[in-house]
N, C-alpha and C positions, 0 to 999 in steps of 0.2 A: 592020523590020531584024532579021536573023537572026544570032544569035551562034553561033559554032562552039563545041563542047565545050571545046576548049583555051582559047579566050578566056574562057569562063565560069570555068574553073579558075583562070586568071590573075586574073580579077576577084575570085574568092573568096579567093585568097591575099592580095590587096591590101586587100580590104574585109571580110575574114572577120568572123564574129560574135564571135570571141574576139580582142580587141586589147589585150593586157595592158599592155605597156610604156607605151602612150599614155594609159592610164587609171589610173596611179598604183599599180600593183602593183609594189612595189619589188623584191621578191625572191621566190624560190620559197617561202620560209617564210611569206609573206603570201598566197600563192595560195589561192584558194577554188575548189573544185569540179574539181580536177584529174582525178579518175577519171570524174566525170560528163561533163566536157568530152571525154575520150577516147571514152566510149561514144557520145556524140552525133556527134562528128566521124567516127568509124569508120562509123557508120550513113550519114552523108552521103556519105562517100567510096565506100562499097560501093553505095549507091543511085545514085550518079552513073554507074555502068556502064549503067544504063537510059537515061542521057542522052548516050551516045556515048563515055564514057570507056573506054579499053581496060583490061584486067586490070592491066597494068603501071602505067598512070596511077592507077588506083584504089589499088594497093599503095603507090605513092609518096605519094599523098595521105594514106593512113593513117600512113605513117612520118613525114611532115612534121608532122601534127597530134599524133602521140604526143609529140614534143618540144615543139611549140608549146603544148600543153595544160599543160606544167609551169608556165606563168604563170597558169593557172586561167581562169575565165570572166570576162567583162567585168563582170558585176554582182556585185561582191564584197560588197555590202551585204546580200544575201540568199543565204546559202549554200544551194545546192540539195541535195535529198536524192536517194537512189537511185530512189525512186518517181517523182519529177519527171523525172529523166533517162530512165527507162524509158518513161514516157508520151511524152516527146519523141521517143525513138527509134521507138516504135510509130507515131507520127504521120508521121515521115519515111518509114517503110516504107509507110504508106498512100499518101503522095504518090508514092512509087516505083510502087506498083500503079496509080495513076491514070495516070502517064506510060506505063506498060506497056500499058494498055488504050487509049491514044491520046487521053486528055483534053487538049484544046487549052489550057484555062485552069483556074485554081483554081475557077472557077464550076462546072466539071464534076467537081469533087472534094470533094463535101460531107462525106466521111468524114474530112477533114483541115481542120477549120475554122481560119480565120485570126483574128488579133487584130481587135478592133472597128475598122472602117474599113480593114481590110486590102485591098489591091488585088486583087480577084478576077480581073482580066484578065491577071495574070502566069501564064506557063506553069509547070506542075509542075516542070520541070527547073530553072527559075530559082530556085524556092523551095529545091530540094535543093542546088543548087550554091552559091548566095550569099545567100539570103534566109530561111533556116530560122527565124530569130528572129521572122518574121512569122506563124509558126504559133502558134496560141493555146497549145498544149502546150509550146512552146519559148520563149515570150516571156520567161521568167524569166532567160534568159542575157543579155539586153540591160540595160545600166545605165540607159539613157534610155527608159523605157517610153512616154513621151509621143511618141517618134519611131518607135516600133515599128509602122510600117505606117499611120500616120495620113496620110490623103490626102483630097483633095476629089474623089475618084473617084465619078462618078455611077453607076457600075456596081455599087457596093458596096451590099449589103443587110444588114439587121439579122441575118440568118441567118449571116453571116460570123463572128459572135462565138461560134458554137457553141451557140446556144440550142436 
């Protein structure tokens, strides 16, 4: 099944890695990681251009997440620091480079390791657009780390953990 870039964008908006209101972040004063969220989401929106987003769609994505990130990241229990956010951004950019060179799946993108048991069969653009929390360097954004990519996928190897 092939997803269009616009469908991926819609899915990312609906199931984005930052879902504050549903996770108990009551107000902006309780928000954790606002600036880190903005760094990461800007990287995702810009990298999505490699996945078929137009410049206008990319800019709208950045604008959307600028406001959306006022709620912070999903994982409010472990406030991220700038170094974590920058590592996540660098990894997203590595996934973008994989997409640019034509990597079909994350198996072909060893420079951007996934969380343990992360599904290596996902295409790089799916990671960029809606599954960035499956990147080992970005896993801190998810409140439920037990759900961050755990699958019974037989294609997954121990190298996916970034060893």
